[in-house]
C-alpha positions in Angstrom: 114.7 89.1 81.2 112.8 86.0 80.4 113.7 82.6 81.7 112.7 79.5 79.7 112.3 77.2 82.7 112.6 77.3 86.5 115.9 75.3 86.1 117.2 78.1 83.9 116.3 80.6 86.7 118.0 78.5 89.3 121.2 78.3 87.2 121.2 82.1 86.9 121.0 82.3 90.6 124.0 80.0 91.0 126.0 82.1 88.5 125.1 85.2 90.5 126.3 83.6 93.8 122.7 83.6 95.1 122.2 79.8 95.4 123.3 77.1 97.8 123.0 73.5 96.8 122.1 70.8 99.3 123.3 67.4 98.1 122.4 65.4 101.2 118.9 63.8 101.4 116.4 66.2 103.1 112.9 65.1 104.0 109.9 67.0 102.5 108.3 66.3 105.9 109.4 69.3 108.0 113.1 69.1 107.3 113.1 71.3 104.2 111.0 73.8 106.1 113.5 73.9 109.0 116.3 74.4 106.6 114.6 77.1 104.6 113.3 78.9 107.7 116.8 79.2 109.0 118.0 80.5 105.7 115.2 83.1 105.3 115.9 84.5 108.7 119.4 85.4 107.7 120.2 89.1 107.1 118.9 90.2 103.7 117.0 86.9 103.2 119.9 84.5 102.9 120.4 82.4 99.8 118.2 80.4 97.5 118.4 76.7 98.2 118.3 73.8 95.8 117.5 70.5 97.5 119.0 68.0 95.0 117.7 64.9 96.8 114.4 65.6 98.6 112.8 62.5 100.1 109.1 61.7 100.1 108.2 59.2 102.8 111.8 58.1 102.8 112.1 57.8 99.0 114.4 60.1 96.9 112.2 62.2 94.5 113.2 62.6 90.9 112.4 66.3 91.2 114.8 68.6 93.0 113.2 71.3 95.2 114.1 75.0 94.8 113.1 77.3 97.6 113.6 81.0 98.7 114.4 81.9 95.1 112.7 85.3 95.4 113.6 85.9 99.0 115.9 88.9 98.7 116.0 92.3 96.9 118.9 91.2 94.8 117.1 88.0 93.6 114.0 89.9 92.8 116.0 92.4 90.7 117.6 89.4 88.9 114.2 88.0 88.2 113.0 91.3 86.9 116.2 91.8 84.8 116.8 95.2 86.3 119.3 96.8 88.6 116.6 97.0 91.4 112.9 96.7 92.1 112.8 100.5 92.4 114.1 100.8 88.8 111.3 98.6 87.5 108.8 100.7 89.5 110.2 103.9 87.9 109.9 102.4 84.4 106.2 101.4 85.0 105.6 104.8 86.6 107.0 106.6 83.5 104.6 104.6 81.3 101.7 105.6 83.5 102.6 109.3 83.4 99.2 110.6 82.2 96.2 112.4 83.5 95.0 110.7 86.7 92.1 108.3 85.9 88.6 109.3 87.2 87.2 105.7 87.6 88.3 102.1 88.1 87.6 101.4 84.4 90.0 104.2 83.4 92.6 102.8 85.8 92.3 99.3 84.2 92.4 100.7 80.7 95.4 102.9 81.4 97.4 100.1 83.1 96.6 97.6 80.4 97.7 100.0 77.7 100.9 100.8 79.5 101.7 97.1 79.9 101.1 96.5 76.2 103.5 99.2 75.1 106.4 96.7 75.5 104.7 93.4 74.6 101.7 92.0 72.9 99.1 90.0 74.8 99.8 86.4 75.7 99.8 84.2 72.7 98.6 80.6 72.2 101.0 78.0 70.9 100.4 74.4 69.9 102.8 72.7 72.3 105.5 73.3 74.8 108.1 71.8 77.2 105.5 71.5 79.9 104.0 68.6 77.9 107.2 66.6 77.5 105.7 64.0 79.9 102.0 63.6 80.0 99.9 61.4 82.4 96.2 61.6 82.0 93.0 59.7 81.9 92.6 58.3 78.4 88.8 58.9 78.0 87.8 62.4 79.0 84.1 61.7 78.5 84.3 58.7 80.8 86.3 60.7 83.3 83.7 63.4 83.3 80.7 61.1 83.6 81.7 59.4 86.8 84.2 59.8 89.6 86.3 58.0 90.5 87.1 56.5 87.1 87.2 52.7 86.5 90.8 51.3 86.4 90.4 50.3 82.8 90.2 53.9 81.5 93.5 54.8 83.1 96.4 55.1 80.8 99.7 56.9 80.7 100.6 59.0 77.6 103.8 59.5 75.6 105.2 56.2 76.7 104.3 56.3 80.4 102.2 53.4 81.5 100.8 55.0 84.7 98.0 57.3 85.7 98.6 60.7 87.1 99.5 60.8 90.8 100.4 63.6 93.1 102.6 61.2 95.1 105.4 61.6 92.6 105.9 65.2 93.5 108.1 66.4 96.4 105.2 68.2 98.1 106.1 69.6 101.5 104.6 69.1 104.9 105.8 72.4 106.3 104.9 72.6 110.0 104.3 69.9 112.7 100.5 70.6 113.1 99.8 70.9 109.3 96.9 68.8 108.1 99.0 67.2 105.5 101.2 68.1 102.5 100.7 71.5 100.8 101.6 72.8 97.4 102.9 76.2 98.5 103.8 78.0 95.3 100.9 77.0 93.0 99.7 79.3 90.2 96.0 78.6 89.8 94.2 79.3 86.6 90.4 79.7 86.5 87.9 81.4 84.1 84.7 83.3 84.6 82.0 81.1 83.0 80.0 84.1 81.8 82.7 86.5 80.5 85.6 84.1 79.8 87.8 86.4 81.8 90.9 84.6 83.0 92.4 84.8 86.5 95.8 83.7 87.7 95.9 83.5 91.5 97.9 81.8 94.2 95.9 79.6 96.7 97.5 76.9 98.8 96.7 73.3 97.8 96.4 70.6 100.4 97.0 67.1 99.1 94.3 64.6 100.4 95.5 61.6 98.4 97.1 60.8 95.1 94.4 62.5 93.0 92.4 64.9 95.1 93.3 68.1 96.9 91.7 71.1 98.6 92.0 74.5 97.1 92.1 77.4 99.6 90.5 80.2 97.6 89.2 82.6 100.2 85.7 84.0 99.8 86.9 87.5 98.6 89.3 86.0 95.9 88.6 86.1 92.2 88.7 82.3 91.8 86.1 82.0 94.6 83.9 84.4 92.6 84.3 82.3 89.5 83.5 79.2 91.6 80.3 80.7 92.9 79.0 80.9 89.3 79.7 77.2 88.7 78.1 76.4 92.0 75.0 78.3 91.0 74.7 76.5 87.7 75.8 73.1 89.0 78.4 72.6 86.3 81.9 71.3 86.8 84.5 74.0 87.1 87.8 73.5 85.2 90.9 74.3 87.1 94.6 74.3 86.2 97.5 74.5 88.6 101.0 75.1 87.3 104.4 75.3 89.0 107.7 76.7 87.8 108.6 78.3 84.5 109.6 82.0 84.6 109.8 83.3 88.2 107.6 86.2 87.2 104.6 83.9 87.0 104.2 83.5 90.8 105.0 87.2 91.2 102.2 88.1 88.8 99.8 85.7 90.5 100.2 87.5 93.8 100.4 91.1 92.5 97.7 93.6 93.6 96.4 94.1 90.1 93.1 96.0 89.5 90.3 93.6 88.6 90.2 93.1 84.9 94.0 93.3 84.2 95.4 89.9 82.9 98.2 88.6 85.2 99.9 87.0 82.2 100.0 90.5 80.5 101.9 91.7 83.6 104.2 88.7 83.6 105.0 89.4 79.9 105.7 93.0 80.6 108.0 92.1 83.6 109.9 89.4 81.8 110.2 91.5 78.6 108.7 88.7 76.5 105.1 87.7 75.8 103.9 84.6 77.6 103.3 81.6 75.3 100.2 79.7 76.5 99.3 76.1 75.6 95.9 74.5 76.0 95.6 71.9 78.8 95.1 68.2 77.9 91.8 67.7 79.7 90.1 71.1 79.8 90.1 74.3 77.8 92.2 76.4 80.2 95.6 77.6 79.1 98.9 77.5 81.0 102.5 78.7 80.2 104.1 76.4 77.7 107.4 76.8 79.7 106.0 75.7 83.0 107.8 72.9 84.8 104.7 71.0 86.2 101.0 71.3 85.3 98.2 69.7 87.3 94.8 69.7 85.5 91.4 68.9 87.0 88.0 70.1 88.1 85.9 71.1 91.0 82.4 69.5 91.2 79.8 71.8 92.7 77.6 68.8 93.5 80.2 67.4 95.8 80.3 68.4 99.5 83.0 70.8 100.7 85.8 69.1 102.6 87.7 70.4 105.6 91.1 71.9 104.6 93.9 72.6 107.1 95.3 73.2 109.6 98.2 75.1 107.9 101.1 77.1 109.4 100.3 80.4 107.7 102.0 83.7 106.9 100.3 85.2 110.0 102.7 83.3 112.2 99.9 81.1 113.5 98.1 78.0 112.2 95.0 78.6 110.1 92.4 76.2 111.6 90.4 73.8 109.4 87.6 75.3 107.3 85.5 73.7 104.4 86.8 74.3 100.9 86.1 72.8 97.4 87.7 69.5 96.4 89.9 69.5 93.3 90.1 66.3 91.3 93.2 65.6 89.2 92.6 64.6 85.6 96.1 65.0 84.2 99.7 65.8 85.3 102.2 67.0 82.7 105.8 68.1 83.3 109.2 68.7 81.8 111.6 65.8 81.9 114.1 67.9 83.8 111.5 69.7 86.0 112.5 71.5 89.2 109.8 71.7 91.8 109.4 75.3 93.2 108.3 75.7 96.8 108.1 78.3 99.5 107.2 78.3 103.2 105.3 80.8 105.3 105.3 81.4 109.0 106.7 83.9 111.6 108.3 86.7 109.6 110.5 87.6 107.9 110.0 85.0 105.2 110.4 84.9 101.4 106.8 86.3 101.0 107.8 89.5 102.7 110.2 90.4 99.8 107.6 89.3 97.2 104.9 91.4 98.8 107.1 94.4 99.4 108.3 94.3 95.8 104.6 94.3 94.6 104.0 97.4 96.7 107.0 99.1 95.2 106.1 98.2 91.7 102.5 99.2 92.0 103.1 102.4 93.9 102.6 104.3 90.6 99.2 102.7 90.3 98.2 103.9 93.8 99.4 107.4 92.8 97.2 107.4 89.8 94.3 107.8 92.2 96.1 109.4 95.1 98.8 111.7 93.7 99.7 112.9 97.2 101.1 109.5 98.2 104.9 109.6 98.5 105.6 106.0 99.7 104.0 102.9 101.2 105.5 100.2 103.4 104.1 96.9 104.7 106.4 96.1 107.6 107.3 92.4 107.9 105.8 92.2 111.4 102.4 93.2 109.9 102.3 90.0 107.7 100.9 92.0 104.8 97.4 93.0 105.9 97.9 93.9 109.6 99.8 97.2 109.1 100.3 99.7 106.2 102.4 102.9 106.6 101.8 105.6 104.0 103.5 109.0 103.7 101.7 111.9 101.9 102.3 115.5 100.9 99.6 117.0 103.0 98.0 120.2 101.7 94.5 120.3 103.3 92.7 119.3 106.5 91.6 115.7 106.9 93.7 114.5 103.9 95.0 111.6 106.0 91.5 110.3 106.5 90.9 110.5 102.7 93.9 108.2 102.2 92.7 105.7 104.9 89.3 105.3 103.3 90.7 105.3 99.8 93.2 102.5 100.6 90.6 100.4 102.4 88.6 100.6 99.2 91.4 99.3 96.9 91.5 95.5 96.3 93.6 93.6 98.9 94.0 96.8 100.9 90.5 96.2 102.2 92.0 93.6 104.6 94.4 96.1 106.3 93.8 96.3 110.1 95.9 99.3 110.9 96.9 102.3 108.6 99.4 104.9 109.8 99.6 108.1 107.7 102.7 110.3 108.1 104.2 113.3 106.5 106.4 113.2 103.4 109.6 113.7 105.4 109.2 110.4 107.2 110.9 107.2 105.9 108.0 104.7 106.0 110.5 101.8 105.9 112.2 103.0 109.1 110.0 101.6 111.9 111.8 103.7 114.5 111.0 106.9 112.6 107.4 105.9 112.1 106.8 105.0 115.7 108.5 108.3 116.8 106.0 110.3 114.6 103.0 108.2 115.7 103.7 108.7 119.3 104.7 112.3 119.1 102.2 113.7 116.5 99.0 112.1 117.7 96.3 112.8 120.2 94.6 109.3 120.6 91.1 110.6 120.7 91.4 113.2 117.9 93.7 111.4 115.5 92.4 107.8 115.4 89.6 106.3 113.4 87.8 103.1 114.2 85.7 101.4 111.5 84.5 98.0 110.3 84.8 96.1 107.1 86.0 92.9 105.4 88.8 91.1 107.1 91.4 88.5 105.9 89.9 85.1 106.6 93.3 84.0 107.9 93.0 86.5 110.7 92.4 84.4 113.8 91.7 87.5 116.0 88.5 88.7 114.3 85.2 87.8 116.0 83.9 86.2 112.8 85.6 84.8 109.8 86.1 87.5 107.1 84.6 90.3 109.2 86.5 92.7 111.5 87.4 96.2 112.6 90.1 98.6 111.3 91.9 101.5 112.8 93.6 104.4 111.2 96.1 106.9 112.7 96.7 110.4 111.5 100.3 111.0 112.5 100.8 114.0 110.2 101.3 117.6 111.3 97.9 119.1 112.3 96.3 122.0 110.6 93.9 124.7 112.0 91.1 123.2 109.9 91.5 119.9 111.9 90.6 121.6 115.2 94.3 122.3 116.1 94.5 125.9 117.5 98.1 125.8 118.8 101.4 126.4 117.0 103.0 123.3 115.7 106.6 123.2 116.9 109.5 122.6 114.5 111.6 119.5 114.9 115.1 119.7 116.2 117.6 119.6 113.3 121.2 120.8 113.1 122.2 123.2 110.4 123.7 121.3 107.5 126.6 123.6 107.0 127.6 123.0 110.6 127.3 119.2 110.1 129.7 119.5 107.1 132.2 121.6 109.0 132.5 119.2 111.9 132.4 116.1 109.7 136.2 115.7 109.8 136.7 116.6 113.4 137.4 114.1 116.2 
């Protein structure tokens, strides 16, 4: 189902008994994180929290903060408007039921056509609730010619007599050693300057002052690729950051879509309604008209990079400072009743575990388009996404497990995976005990392991160099003669089902 605002989503959570309101003042400096971390560690992900009176440097913010809104399987199902995430995955899988594609282009075409069956592409509208309050620099030409602008060209719009400032937003400082405040649930819109192709991604945003931030788009991300073209031409790069609106926007921004599939198309499919897009005030990018907050601006390729971080990351460790582009704010627009959405990351499990695991469930049919032998995939919480992937397959020929390892390492974000464990189809990949039992019992370390090198997550502090590391795969499947196994493979100990049923009522 579609939600017209983040507040509407929060109200739905409250009706479903999935929200806890906090009426006491809670500081955006560390306290909200401590509260949310405790909640996220509860069985099943705890409840969503609405901090009604967040404080920024001791002052009560006019924007309430909502956090952990997607941090459970039930809340994800509510956001999707289905009985479960598995049901949504089955529906997408049914739409993709076709001849397996033979190329990446065919994969993109098939997925795009499937998403469009229910909804048209995103559509442009003239205005929207995200522009109920507008603060911008009055003269775009003057703003673009020099930075910072002179005070006389600053003017509030729609009755507000103030320039845009990030200090009005209840932006969190999450962990004690963080380099400052970070926008933690930003949907970042960029465009390829050559093709005009749009990307919606999620990259943390560190606030430097009231009008500049860092944008942590890592070197393998699509926004970074867009940025490289602007840096090559020396022209300013327009960027838009929006928060809130339908909860499917941040989900789509983090989804492992094949390159070339529009994230807003996915969001429209999932919310069962096309996304209405409105043009920004100070650049030509488009954002959802129902967003709660929009931050517009640009990155200047002629400006030196600036150190960003440290940041307490989803790896459970701090990401140390690295140079990243500086984003300059040119306008901030928002709803009058905006809710500020946030999340935190850190030692798992956190809210991001549920979002990432739901993405894997939803896109399992896409993986099967290229690897029909795959039964299921799991990313255990302890693996913090890229450290460990467990995949079960229907094995029919020798070395098939290694085919799957190499195939997954070649698919988008899967290239960052450090460890892949391949098991047979009778293993529950979500049962860590079962997986470890098969790994330890079905493998000979020398024969059944593969060590290779490739791109690594830049957040991985253990690699010898940033973005470069090694990977290991384990074939924990039953071995075949063609794999050099010349012994008989023993059957597992299992009780006869009829006996189990007969004794079920005894004792």
